[in-house]
C-alpha positions in Angstrom: 0.3 0.1 0.0 1.4 3.5 -1.1 2.4 5.7 2.1 -0.1 8.3 1.5 -2.9 6.2 1.1 -2.1 4.2 4.4 -1.8 7.3 6.3 -5.1 9.0 4.7 -6.9 5.8 6.5 -5.3 6.7 9.8 -6.3 10.2 10.3 -9.4 11.4 11.3 -12.1 10.7 13.9 -13.4 7.5 14.3 -17.0 7.0 15.4 -18.2 3.6 15.4 -15.9 1.0 16.3 -14.8 0.0 12.6 -11.6 1.7 12.6 -12.7 3.8 9.3 -12.8 7.4 9.7 -16.2 9.8 9.1 -14.0 11.5 6.4 -12.9 8.0 4.6 -16.6 6.7 5.1 -17.6 9.7 3.4 -15.2 9.5 0.6 -16.6 6.0 -0.3 -20.1 7.7 -0.4 -18.9 10.6 -2.4 -17.7 8.0 -5.3 -21.2 6.4 -5.5 -22.9 9.7 -5.2 -20.9 11.1 -8.2 -21.3 7.7 -9.9 -25.3 8.2 -9.9 -27.1 9.7 -12.0 -28.5 13.2 -11.2 -32.0 12.1 -11.5 -31.5 9.3 -9.3 -30.0 11.4 -6.5 -31.9 11.1 -3.0 -32.5 13.9 -0.6 -30.0 12.2 1.5 -27.3 12.5 -1.3 -28.0 16.1 -1.8 -27.7 16.5 1.9 -24.3 14.4 2.1 -23.0 16.4 -0.5 -24.1 19.9 1.3 -22.2 18.5 4.6 -19.3 17.8 2.4 -18.7 20.8 0.8 -19.1 23.0 4.2 -16.5 20.5 5.9 -14.0 21.1 2.9 -14.5 24.9 3.3 -14.0 25.0 7.0 -10.9 22.9 6.8 -9.2 24.4 4.0 -9.6 27.7 5.7 -7.4 26.0 8.7 -4.5 25.4 6.6 -1.4 24.7 8.4 1.5 27.4 8.2 4.1 24.3 7.6 4.7 21.9 5.0 1.4 20.7 4.1 2.1 17.8 1.5 2.5 15.1 4.1 0.5 16.7 6.7 -2.7 15.2 8.7 -4.5 18.1 7.4 -4.1 17.2 3.8 -5.0 13.5 4.7 -8.2 14.7 6.2 -9.0 16.7 3.2 -8.2 13.6 1.0 -10.4 11.6 2.8 -13.1 13.7 2.1 -12.7 14.0 -1.6 -10.3 17.4 -1.8 -6.8 17.4 -2.3 -5.7 20.4 -1.7 -2.5 20.0 -3.9 -4.4 19.3 -7.2 -5.0 21.9 -9.3 -8.5 22.0 -10.6 
């Protein structure tokens, strides 16, 4: 397993005893939502994406002053589907 992938899995708040972070679970759901036709999205899917946008916006504003390439901050954002080092 790549170092980055391992570290991405290790960051974030874990809440259900599965060992998987809330953000990592969210990332898997984001992938599912992105593969869903717009007309087939549920209210829950749309609500989840609003949650994701809010999280990414808040977390991005907390950018650390130090090197971010291997930071827990970046790995946490990656769990939520956003790599702050990637250009759009």
